[in-house]
mmCIF entry with sequence, helices, sheets and N, C-alpha, C, O atoms, coordinates in Angstrom:
data_MODEL
# 
_entry.id   MODEL 
# 
_entity.id                         1 
_entity.type                       polymer 
_entity.pdbx_number_of_molecules   1 
# 
_entity_poly.entity_id                      1 
_entity_poly.type                           'polypeptide(L)' 
_entity_poly.nstd_linkage                   no 
_entity_poly.nstd_monomer                   no 
_entity_poly.pdbx_seq_one_letter_code       KSALTRLSNQNLAEVDPEPWVEFLLHSHPALSKRIRRAENFSKEAS 
_entity_poly.pdbx_seq_one_letter_code_can   KSALTRLSNQNLAEVDPEPWVEFLLHSHPALSKRIRRAENFSKEAS 
_entity_poly.pdbx_strand_id                 A 
# 
loop_
_entity_poly_seq.entity_id 
_entity_poly_seq.num 
_entity_poly_seq.mon_id 
_entity_poly_seq.hetero 
1 1  LYS n 
1 2  SER n 
1 3  ALA n 
1 4  LEU n 
1 5  THR n 
1 6  ARG n 
1 7  LEU n 
1 8  SER n 
1 9  ASN n 
1 10 GLN n 
1 11 ASN n 
1 12 LEU n 
1 13 ALA n 
1 14 GLU n 
1 15 VAL n 
1 16 ASP n 
1 17 PRO n 
1 18 GLU n 
1 19 PRO n 
1 20 TRP n 
1 21 VAL n 
1 22 GLU n 
1 23 PHE n 
1 24 LEU n 
1 25 LEU n 
1 26 HIS n 
1 27 SER n 
1 28 HIS n 
1 29 PRO n 
1 30 ALA n 
1 31 LEU n 
1 32 SER n 
1 33 LYS n 
1 34 ARG n 
1 35 ILE n 
1 36 ARG n 
1 37 ARG n 
1 38 ALA n 
1 39 GLU n 
1 40 ASN n 
1 41 PHE n 
1 42 SER n 
1 43 LYS n 
1 44 GLU n 
1 45 ALA n 
1 46 SER n 
# 
_struct_asym.id          A 
_struct_asym.entity_id   1 
# 
loop_
_struct_conf.conf_type_id 
_struct_conf.id 
_struct_conf.pdbx_PDB_helix_id 
_struct_conf.beg_label_comp_id 
_struct_conf.beg_label_asym_id 
_struct_conf.beg_label_seq_id 
_struct_conf.pdbx_beg_PDB_ins_code 
_struct_conf.end_label_comp_id 
_struct_conf.end_label_asym_id 
_struct_conf.end_label_seq_id 
_struct_conf.pdbx_end_PDB_ins_code 
_struct_conf.beg_auth_comp_id 
_struct_conf.beg_auth_asym_id 
_struct_conf.beg_auth_seq_id 
_struct_conf.end_auth_comp_id 
_struct_conf.end_auth_asym_id 
_struct_conf.end_auth_seq_id 
_struct_conf.pdbx_PDB_helix_class 
_struct_conf.details 
_struct_conf.pdbx_PDB_helix_length 
HELX_P HELX_P1 AA1 SER A 2  ? ASN A 9  ? SER A 2  ASN A 9  1 ? 8  
HELX_P HELX_P2 AA2 PRO A 19 ? LEU A 25 ? PRO A 19 LEU A 25 1 ? 7  
HELX_P HELX_P3 AA3 LEU A 31 ? ALA A 45 ? LEU A 31 ALA A 45 1 ? 15 
# 
_struct_conf_type.id          HELX_P 
_struct_conf_type.criteria    ? 
_struct_conf_type.reference   ? 
# 
loop_
_atom_site.group_PDB 
_atom_site.id 
_atom_site.type_symbol 
_atom_site.label_atom_id 
_atom_site.label_alt_id 
_atom_site.label_comp_id 
_atom_site.label_asym_id 
_atom_site.label_entity_id 
_atom_site.label_seq_id 
_atom_site.pdbx_PDB_ins_code 
_atom_site.Cartn_x 
_atom_site.Cartn_y 
_atom_site.Cartn_z 
_atom_site.occupancy 
_atom_site.B_iso_or_equiv 
_atom_site.pdbx_formal_charge 
_atom_site.auth_seq_id 
_atom_site.auth_comp_id 
_atom_site.auth_asym_id 
_atom_site.auth_atom_id 
_atom_site.pdbx_PDB_model_num 
ATOM 1   N N  . LYS A 1 1  ? 0.808   -1.190  -0.014  1.00 0.00 ? 1  LYS A N  1 
ATOM 2   C CA . LYS A 1 1  ? 0.012   0.002   0.018   1.00 0.00 ? 1  LYS A CA 1 
ATOM 3   C C  . LYS A 1 1  ? 0.848   1.274   -0.002  1.00 0.00 ? 1  LYS A C  1 
ATOM 4   O O  . LYS A 1 1  ? 0.554   2.228   -0.723  1.00 0.00 ? 1  LYS A O  1 
ATOM 5   N N  . SER A 1 2  ? 1.886   1.260   0.802   1.00 0.00 ? 2  SER A N  1 
ATOM 6   C CA . SER A 1 2  ? 2.701   2.488   0.914   1.00 0.00 ? 2  SER A CA 1 
ATOM 7   C C  . SER A 1 2  ? 3.393   2.839   -0.423  1.00 0.00 ? 2  SER A C  1 
ATOM 8   O O  . SER A 1 2  ? 3.528   4.020   -0.745  1.00 0.00 ? 2  SER A O  1 
ATOM 9   N N  . ALA A 1 3  ? 3.826   1.847   -1.194  1.00 0.00 ? 3  ALA A N  1 
ATOM 10  C CA . ALA A 1 3  ? 4.441   2.133   -2.489  1.00 0.00 ? 3  ALA A CA 1 
ATOM 11  C C  . ALA A 1 3  ? 3.394   2.716   -3.439  1.00 0.00 ? 3  ALA A C  1 
ATOM 12  O O  . ALA A 1 3  ? 3.742   3.601   -4.220  1.00 0.00 ? 3  ALA A O  1 
ATOM 13  N N  . LEU A 1 4  ? 2.158   2.282   -3.422  1.00 0.00 ? 4  LEU A N  1 
ATOM 14  C CA . LEU A 1 4  ? 1.080   2.866   -4.294  1.00 0.00 ? 4  LEU A CA 1 
ATOM 15  C C  . LEU A 1 4  ? 0.838   4.243   -3.818  1.00 0.00 ? 4  LEU A C  1 
ATOM 16  O O  . LEU A 1 4  ? 0.647   5.111   -4.670  1.00 0.00 ? 4  LEU A O  1 
ATOM 17  N N  . THR A 1 5  ? 0.823   4.551   -2.569  1.00 0.00 ? 5  THR A N  1 
ATOM 18  C CA . THR A 1 5  ? 0.541   5.887   -2.053  1.00 0.00 ? 5  THR A CA 1 
ATOM 19  C C  . THR A 1 5  ? 1.692   6.845   -2.425  1.00 0.00 ? 5  THR A C  1 
ATOM 20  O O  . THR A 1 5  ? 1.441   7.999   -2.776  1.00 0.00 ? 5  THR A O  1 
ATOM 21  N N  . ARG A 1 6  ? 2.954   6.373   -2.352  1.00 0.00 ? 6  ARG A N  1 
ATOM 22  C CA . ARG A 1 6  ? 4.080   7.180   -2.729  1.00 0.00 ? 6  ARG A CA 1 
ATOM 23  C C  . ARG A 1 6  ? 4.004   7.489   -4.207  1.00 0.00 ? 6  ARG A C  1 
ATOM 24  O O  . ARG A 1 6  ? 4.292   8.616   -4.612  1.00 0.00 ? 6  ARG A O  1 
ATOM 25  N N  . LEU A 1 7  ? 3.622   6.515   -5.032  1.00 0.00 ? 7  LEU A N  1 
ATOM 26  C CA . LEU A 1 7  ? 3.567   6.763   -6.463  1.00 0.00 ? 7  LEU A CA 1 
ATOM 27  C C  . LEU A 1 7  ? 2.448   7.795   -6.794  1.00 0.00 ? 7  LEU A C  1 
ATOM 28  O O  . LEU A 1 7  ? 2.636   8.598   -7.708  1.00 0.00 ? 7  LEU A O  1 
ATOM 29  N N  . SER A 1 8  ? 1.307   7.797   -6.090  1.00 0.00 ? 8  SER A N  1 
ATOM 30  C CA . SER A 1 8  ? 0.272   8.767   -6.344  1.00 0.00 ? 8  SER A CA 1 
ATOM 31  C C  . SER A 1 8  ? 0.692   10.119  -5.827  1.00 0.00 ? 8  SER A C  1 
ATOM 32  O O  . SER A 1 8  ? 0.316   11.141  -6.401  1.00 0.00 ? 8  SER A O  1 
ATOM 33  N N  . ASN A 1 9  ? 1.455   10.152  -4.764  1.00 0.00 ? 9  ASN A N  1 
ATOM 34  C CA . ASN A 1 9  ? 1.927   11.468  -4.246  1.00 0.00 ? 9  ASN A CA 1 
ATOM 35  C C  . ASN A 1 9  ? 2.946   12.159  -5.148  1.00 0.00 ? 9  ASN A C  1 
ATOM 36  O O  . ASN A 1 9  ? 3.070   13.384  -5.170  1.00 0.00 ? 9  ASN A O  1 
ATOM 37  N N  . GLN A 1 10 ? 3.715   11.269  -5.937  1.00 0.00 ? 10 GLN A N  1 
ATOM 38  C CA . GLN A 1 10 ? 4.707   11.845  -6.747  1.00 0.00 ? 10 GLN A CA 1 
ATOM 39  C C  . GLN A 1 10 ? 4.047   12.234  -8.154  1.00 0.00 ? 10 GLN A C  1 
ATOM 40  O O  . GLN A 1 10 ? 4.742   12.696  -9.058  1.00 0.00 ? 10 GLN A O  1 
ATOM 41  N N  . ASN A 1 11 ? 2.758   12.037  -8.285  1.00 0.00 ? 11 ASN A N  1 
ATOM 42  C CA . ASN A 1 11 ? 2.050   12.377  -9.495  1.00 0.00 ? 11 ASN A CA 1 
ATOM 43  C C  . ASN A 1 11 ? 2.484   11.619  -10.703 1.00 0.00 ? 11 ASN A C  1 
ATOM 44  O O  . ASN A 1 11 ? 2.380   12.139  -11.814 1.00 0.00 ? 11 ASN A O  1 
ATOM 45  N N  . LEU A 1 12 ? 2.965   10.414  -10.545 1.00 0.00 ? 12 LEU A N  1 
ATOM 46  C CA . LEU A 1 12 ? 3.389   9.611   -11.678 1.00 0.00 ? 12 LEU A CA 1 
ATOM 47  C C  . LEU A 1 12 ? 2.240   8.828   -12.269 1.00 0.00 ? 12 LEU A C  1 
ATOM 48  O O  . LEU A 1 12 ? 2.361   8.230   -13.339 1.00 0.00 ? 12 LEU A O  1 
ATOM 49  N N  . ALA A 1 13 ? 1.148   8.837   -11.579 1.00 0.00 ? 13 ALA A N  1 
ATOM 50  C CA . ALA A 1 13 ? -0.039  8.134   -12.069 1.00 0.00 ? 13 ALA A CA 1 
ATOM 51  C C  . ALA A 1 13 ? -1.295  8.841   -11.510 1.00 0.00 ? 13 ALA A C  1 
ATOM 52  O O  . ALA A 1 13 ? -1.299  9.372   -10.399 1.00 0.00 ? 13 ALA A O  1 
ATOM 53  N N  . GLU A 1 14 ? -2.353  8.818   -12.336 1.00 0.00 ? 14 GLU A N  1 
ATOM 54  C CA . GLU A 1 14 ? -3.590  9.448   -11.903 1.00 0.00 ? 14 GLU A CA 1 
ATOM 55  C C  . GLU A 1 14 ? -4.288  8.531   -10.890 1.00 0.00 ? 14 GLU A C  1 
ATOM 56  O O  . GLU A 1 14 ? -4.506  7.349   -11.159 1.00 0.00 ? 14 GLU A O  1 
ATOM 57  N N  . VAL A 1 15 ? -4.632  9.087   -9.733  1.00 0.00 ? 15 VAL A N  1 
ATOM 58  C CA . VAL A 1 15 ? -5.233  8.193   -8.684  1.00 0.00 ? 15 VAL A CA 1 
ATOM 59  C C  . VAL A 1 15 ? -6.600  7.694   -9.056  1.00 0.00 ? 15 VAL A C  1 
ATOM 60  O O  . VAL A 1 15 ? -6.890  6.514   -8.865  1.00 0.00 ? 15 VAL A O  1 
ATOM 61  N N  . ASP A 1 16 ? -7.470  8.567   -9.592  1.00 0.00 ? 16 ASP A N  1 
ATOM 62  C CA . ASP A 1 16 ? -8.801  8.145   -9.845  1.00 0.00 ? 16 ASP A CA 1 
ATOM 63  C C  . ASP A 1 16 ? -9.292  8.676   -11.197 1.00 0.00 ? 16 ASP A C  1 
ATOM 64  O O  . ASP A 1 16 ? -10.036 9.655   -11.249 1.00 0.00 ? 16 ASP A O  1 
ATOM 65  N N  . PRO A 1 17 ? -8.863  8.009   -12.316 1.00 0.00 ? 17 PRO A N  1 
ATOM 66  C CA . PRO A 1 17 ? -9.221  8.441   -13.652 1.00 0.00 ? 17 PRO A CA 1 
ATOM 67  C C  . PRO A 1 17 ? -10.693 8.181   -13.928 1.00 0.00 ? 17 PRO A C  1 
ATOM 68  O O  . PRO A 1 17 ? -11.330 7.396   -13.225 1.00 0.00 ? 17 PRO A O  1 
ATOM 69  N N  . GLU A 1 18 ? -11.244 8.846   -14.967 1.00 0.00 ? 18 GLU A N  1 
ATOM 70  C CA . GLU A 1 18 ? -12.598 8.605   -15.352 1.00 0.00 ? 18 GLU A CA 1 
ATOM 71  C C  . GLU A 1 18 ? -12.717 7.082   -15.738 1.00 0.00 ? 18 GLU A C  1 
ATOM 72  O O  . GLU A 1 18 ? -11.770 6.486   -16.252 1.00 0.00 ? 18 GLU A O  1 
ATOM 73  N N  . PRO A 1 19 ? -13.861 6.512   -15.482 1.00 0.00 ? 19 PRO A N  1 
ATOM 74  C CA . PRO A 1 19 ? -14.071 5.071   -15.822 1.00 0.00 ? 19 PRO A CA 1 
ATOM 75  C C  . PRO A 1 19 ? -13.709 4.697   -17.230 1.00 0.00 ? 19 PRO A C  1 
ATOM 76  O O  . PRO A 1 19 ? -13.069 3.667   -17.443 1.00 0.00 ? 19 PRO A O  1 
ATOM 77  N N  . TRP A 1 20 ? -14.104 5.514   -18.224 1.00 0.00 ? 20 TRP A N  1 
ATOM 78  C CA . TRP A 1 20 ? -13.881 5.224   -19.635 1.00 0.00 ? 20 TRP A CA 1 
ATOM 79  C C  . TRP A 1 20 ? -12.392 5.306   -19.934 1.00 0.00 ? 20 TRP A C  1 
ATOM 80  O O  . TRP A 1 20 ? -11.906 4.547   -20.773 1.00 0.00 ? 20 TRP A O  1 
ATOM 81  N N  . VAL A 1 21 ? -11.617 6.230   -19.255 1.00 0.00 ? 21 VAL A N  1 
ATOM 82  C CA . VAL A 1 21 ? -10.194 6.350   -19.465 1.00 0.00 ? 21 VAL A CA 1 
ATOM 83  C C  . VAL A 1 21 ? -9.491  5.091   -18.934 1.00 0.00 ? 21 VAL A C  1 
ATOM 84  O O  . VAL A 1 21 ? -8.611  4.523   -19.581 1.00 0.00 ? 21 VAL A O  1 
ATOM 85  N N  . GLU A 1 22 ? -9.904  4.691   -17.761 1.00 0.00 ? 22 GLU A N  1 
ATOM 86  C CA . GLU A 1 22 ? -9.345  3.473   -17.152 1.00 0.00 ? 22 GLU A CA 1 
ATOM 87  C C  . GLU A 1 22 ? -9.584  2.229   -18.054 1.00 0.00 ? 22 GLU A C  1 
ATOM 88  O O  . GLU A 1 22 ? -8.694  1.405   -18.268 1.00 0.00 ? 22 GLU A O  1 
ATOM 89  N N  . PHE A 1 23 ? -10.847 2.141   -18.571 1.00 0.00 ? 23 PHE A N  1 
ATOM 90  C CA . PHE A 1 23 ? -11.209 0.983   -19.383 1.00 0.00 ? 23 PHE A CA 1 
ATOM 91  C C  . PHE A 1 23 ? -10.404 0.984   -20.697 1.00 0.00 ? 23 PHE A C  1 
ATOM 92  O O  . PHE A 1 23 ? -9.874  -0.050  -21.101 1.00 0.00 ? 23 PHE A O  1 
ATOM 93  N N  . LEU A 1 24 ? -10.319 2.126   -21.345 1.00 0.00 ? 24 LEU A N  1 
ATOM 94  C CA . LEU A 1 24 ? -9.694  2.159   -22.691 1.00 0.00 ? 24 LEU A CA 1 
ATOM 95  C C  . LEU A 1 24 ? -8.199  2.260   -22.667 1.00 0.00 ? 24 LEU A C  1 
ATOM 96  O O  . LEU A 1 24 ? -7.552  1.725   -23.567 1.00 0.00 ? 24 LEU A O  1 
ATOM 97  N N  . LEU A 1 25 ? -7.625  2.892   -21.725 1.00 0.00 ? 25 LEU A N  1 
ATOM 98  C CA . LEU A 1 25 ? -6.191  3.271   -21.729 1.00 0.00 ? 25 LEU A CA 1 
ATOM 99  C C  . LEU A 1 25 ? -5.329  2.560   -20.729 1.00 0.00 ? 25 LEU A C  1 
ATOM 100 O O  . LEU A 1 25 ? -4.110  2.497   -20.890 1.00 0.00 ? 25 LEU A O  1 
ATOM 101 N N  . HIS A 1 26 ? -5.949  2.013   -19.680 1.00 0.00 ? 26 HIS A N  1 
ATOM 102 C CA . HIS A 1 26 ? -5.041  1.451   -18.611 1.00 0.00 ? 26 HIS A CA 1 
ATOM 103 C C  . HIS A 1 26 ? -5.074  -0.028  -18.704 1.00 0.00 ? 26 HIS A C  1 
ATOM 104 O O  . HIS A 1 26 ? -6.080  -0.631  -19.078 1.00 0.00 ? 26 HIS A O  1 
ATOM 105 N N  . SER A 1 27 ? -3.942  -0.623  -18.353 1.00 0.00 ? 27 SER A N  1 
ATOM 106 C CA . SER A 1 27 ? -3.828  -2.098  -18.294 1.00 0.00 ? 27 SER A CA 1 
ATOM 107 C C  . SER A 1 27 ? -4.032  -2.643  -16.871 1.00 0.00 ? 27 SER A C  1 
ATOM 108 O O  . SER A 1 27 ? -4.142  -3.855  -16.682 1.00 0.00 ? 27 SER A O  1 
ATOM 109 N N  . HIS A 1 28 ? -4.081  -1.758  -15.885 1.00 0.00 ? 28 HIS A N  1 
ATOM 110 C CA . HIS A 1 28 ? -4.290  -2.105  -14.494 1.00 0.00 ? 28 HIS A CA 1 
ATOM 111 C C  . HIS A 1 28 ? -5.396  -1.279  -13.892 1.00 0.00 ? 28 HIS A C  1 
ATOM 112 O O  . HIS A 1 28 ? -5.723  -0.226  -14.440 1.00 0.00 ? 28 HIS A O  1 
ATOM 113 N N  . PRO A 1 29 ? -5.994  -1.700  -12.787 1.00 0.00 ? 29 PRO A N  1 
ATOM 114 C CA . PRO A 1 29 ? -6.964  -0.901  -12.126 1.00 0.00 ? 29 PRO A CA 1 
ATOM 115 C C  . PRO A 1 29 ? -6.384  0.429   -11.682 1.00 0.00 ? 29 PRO A C  1 
ATOM 116 O O  . PRO A 1 29 ? -5.168  0.587   -11.579 1.00 0.00 ? 29 PRO A O  1 
ATOM 117 N N  . ALA A 1 30 ? -7.259  1.375   -11.423 1.00 0.00 ? 30 ALA A N  1 
ATOM 118 C CA . ALA A 1 30 ? -6.791  2.727   -10.935 1.00 0.00 ? 30 ALA A CA 1 
ATOM 119 C C  . ALA A 1 30 ? -6.143  2.593   -9.613  1.00 0.00 ? 30 ALA A C  1 
ATOM 120 O O  . ALA A 1 30 ? -6.455  1.676   -8.853  1.00 0.00 ? 30 ALA A O  1 
ATOM 121 N N  . LEU A 1 31 ? -5.205  3.525   -9.298  1.00 0.00 ? 31 LEU A N  1 
ATOM 122 C CA . LEU A 1 31 ? -4.518  3.507   -8.060  1.00 0.00 ? 31 LEU A CA 1 
ATOM 123 C C  . LEU A 1 31 ? -5.425  3.543   -6.809  1.00 0.00 ? 31 LEU A C  1 
ATOM 124 O O  . LEU A 1 31 ? -5.120  2.951   -5.773  1.00 0.00 ? 31 LEU A O  1 
ATOM 125 N N  . SER A 1 32 ? -6.595  4.293   -6.963  1.00 0.00 ? 32 SER A N  1 
ATOM 126 C CA . SER A 1 32 ? -7.479  4.310   -5.844  1.00 0.00 ? 32 SER A CA 1 
ATOM 127 C C  . SER A 1 32 ? -8.084  2.961   -5.512  1.00 0.00 ? 32 SER A C  1 
ATOM 128 O O  . SER A 1 32 ? -8.274  2.614   -4.347  1.00 0.00 ? 32 SER A O  1 
ATOM 129 N N  . LYS A 1 33 ? -8.395  2.172   -6.607  1.00 0.00 ? 33 LYS A N  1 
ATOM 130 C CA . LYS A 1 33 ? -8.883  0.861   -6.402  1.00 0.00 ? 33 LYS A CA 1 
ATOM 131 C C  . LYS A 1 33 ? -7.832  -0.144  -5.854  1.00 0.00 ? 33 LYS A C  1 
ATOM 132 O O  . LYS A 1 33 ? -8.130  -1.018  -5.040  1.00 0.00 ? 33 LYS A O  1 
ATOM 133 N N  . ARG A 1 34 ? -6.626  0.032   -6.337  1.00 0.00 ? 34 ARG A N  1 
ATOM 134 C CA . ARG A 1 34 ? -5.542  -0.856  -5.817  1.00 0.00 ? 34 ARG A CA 1 
ATOM 135 C C  . ARG A 1 34 ? -5.222  -0.512  -4.370  1.00 0.00 ? 34 ARG A C  1 
ATOM 136 O O  . ARG A 1 34 ? -4.942  -1.421  -3.588  1.00 0.00 ? 34 ARG A O  1 
ATOM 137 N N  . ILE A 1 35 ? -5.250  0.720   -3.992  1.00 0.00 ? 35 ILE A N  1 
ATOM 138 C CA . ILE A 1 35 ? -5.014  1.171   -2.525  1.00 0.00 ? 35 ILE A CA 1 
ATOM 139 C C  . ILE A 1 35 ? -6.121  0.552   -1.640  1.00 0.00 ? 35 ILE A C  1 
ATOM 140 O O  . ILE A 1 35 ? -5.874  -0.018  -0.577  1.00 0.00 ? 35 ILE A O  1 
ATOM 141 N N  . ARG A 1 36 ? -7.359  0.706   -2.157  1.00 0.00 ? 36 ARG A N  1 
ATOM 142 C CA . ARG A 1 36 ? -8.514  0.237   -1.373  1.00 0.00 ? 36 ARG A CA 1 
ATOM 143 C C  . ARG A 1 36 ? -8.407  -1.284  -1.172  1.00 0.00 ? 36 ARG A C  1 
ATOM 144 O O  . ARG A 1 36 ? -8.655  -1.794  -0.080  1.00 0.00 ? 36 ARG A O  1 
ATOM 145 N N  . ARG A 1 37 ? -8.035  -1.996  -2.247  1.00 0.00 ? 37 ARG A N  1 
ATOM 146 C CA . ARG A 1 37 ? -7.851  -3.450  -2.113  1.00 0.00 ? 37 ARG A CA 1 
ATOM 147 C C  . ARG A 1 37 ? -6.736  -3.773  -1.230  1.00 0.00 ? 37 ARG A C  1 
ATOM 148 O O  . ARG A 1 37 ? -6.892  -4.756  -0.505  1.00 0.00 ? 37 ARG A O  1 
ATOM 149 N N  . ALA A 1 38 ? -5.601  -3.104  -1.155  1.00 0.00 ? 38 ALA A N  1 
ATOM 150 C CA . ALA A 1 38 ? -4.534  -3.380  -0.259  1.00 0.00 ? 38 ALA A CA 1 
ATOM 151 C C  . ALA A 1 38 ? -4.979  -3.160  1.180   1.00 0.00 ? 38 ALA A C  1 
ATOM 152 O O  . ALA A 1 38 ? -4.643  -3.959  2.055   1.00 0.00 ? 38 ALA A O  1 
ATOM 153 N N  . GLU A 1 39 ? -5.735  -2.081  1.445   1.00 0.00 ? 39 GLU A N  1 
ATOM 154 C CA . GLU A 1 39 ? -6.292  -1.787  2.763   1.00 0.00 ? 39 GLU A CA 1 
ATOM 155 C C  . GLU A 1 39 ? -7.189  -2.921  3.242   1.00 0.00 ? 39 GLU A C  1 
ATOM 156 O O  . GLU A 1 39 ? -7.080  -3.407  4.368   1.00 0.00 ? 39 GLU A O  1 
ATOM 157 N N  . ASN A 1 40 ? -8.119  -3.341  2.298   1.00 0.00 ? 40 ASN A N  1 
ATOM 158 C CA . ASN A 1 40 ? -9.013  -4.463  2.678   1.00 0.00 ? 40 ASN A CA 1 
ATOM 159 C C  . ASN A 1 40 ? -8.237  -5.746  2.988   1.00 0.00 ? 40 ASN A C  1 
ATOM 160 O O  . ASN A 1 40 ? -8.544  -6.477  3.930   1.00 0.00 ? 40 ASN A O  1 
ATOM 161 N N  . PHE A 1 41 ? -7.227  -5.986  2.165   1.00 0.00 ? 41 PHE A N  1 
ATOM 162 C CA . PHE A 1 41 ? -6.410  -7.194  2.288   1.00 0.00 ? 41 PHE A CA 1 
ATOM 163 C C  . PHE A 1 41 ? -5.742  -7.168  3.685   1.00 0.00 ? 41 PHE A C  1 
ATOM 164 O O  . PHE A 1 41 ? -5.775  -8.158  4.415   1.00 0.00 ? 41 PHE A O  1 
ATOM 165 N N  . SER A 1 42 ? -5.153  -6.047  4.029   1.00 0.00 ? 42 SER A N  1 
ATOM 166 C CA . SER A 1 42 ? -4.450  -5.978  5.316   1.00 0.00 ? 42 SER A CA 1 
ATOM 167 C C  . SER A 1 42 ? -5.397  -6.142  6.532   1.00 0.00 ? 42 SER A C  1 
ATOM 168 O O  . SER A 1 42 ? -5.035  -6.715  7.560   1.00 0.00 ? 42 SER A O  1 
ATOM 169 N N  . LYS A 1 43 ? -6.651  -5.600  6.357   1.00 0.00 ? 43 LYS A N  1 
ATOM 170 C CA . LYS A 1 43 ? -7.651  -5.767  7.446   1.00 0.00 ? 43 LYS A CA 1 
ATOM 171 C C  . LYS A 1 43 ? -8.043  -7.237  7.607   1.00 0.00 ? 43 LYS A C  1 
ATOM 172 O O  . LYS A 1 43 ? -8.170  -7.747  8.720   1.00 0.00 ? 43 LYS A O  1 
ATOM 173 N N  . GLU A 1 44 ? -8.233  -7.908  6.454   1.00 0.00 ? 44 GLU A N  1 
ATOM 174 C CA . GLU A 1 44 ? -8.566  -9.343  6.509   1.00 0.00 ? 44 GLU A CA 1 
ATOM 175 C C  . GLU A 1 44 ? -7.474  -10.188 6.976   1.00 0.00 ? 44 GLU A C  1 
ATOM 176 O O  . GLU A 1 44 ? -7.728  -11.218 7.600   1.00 0.00 ? 44 GLU A O  1 
ATOM 177 N N  . ALA A 1 45 ? -6.243  -9.819  6.713   1.00 0.00 ? 45 ALA A N  1 
ATOM 178 C CA . ALA A 1 45 ? -5.089  -10.652 7.184   1.00 0.00 ? 45 ALA A CA 1 
ATOM 179 C C  . ALA A 1 45 ? -4.834  -10.498 8.634   1.00 0.00 ? 45 ALA A C  1 
ATOM 180 O O  . ALA A 1 45 ? -4.180  -11.346 9.242   1.00 0.00 ? 45 ALA A O  1 
ATOM 181 N N  . SER A 1 46 ? -5.349  -9.395  9.241   1.00 0.00 ? 46 SER A N  1 
ATOM 182 C CA . SER A 1 46 ? -5.107  -9.234  10.697  1.00 0.00 ? 46 SER A CA 1 
ATOM 183 C C  . SER A 1 46 ? -5.926  -10.080 11.565  1.00 0.00 ? 46 SER A C  1 
ATOM 184 O O  . SER A 1 46 ? -5.797  -10.018 12.788  1.00 0.00 ? 46 SER A O  1 
# 
């Protein structure tokens, strides 16, 4: 999670792009979705 947060803070990737931009142009989920999944994973692992 911290690596994804650092990446978004450095403005190297858009955190929450428009859904159509994410669908058409991105090969991975948006950073906001990946950060949320990492948070959920860490809660479940605890």
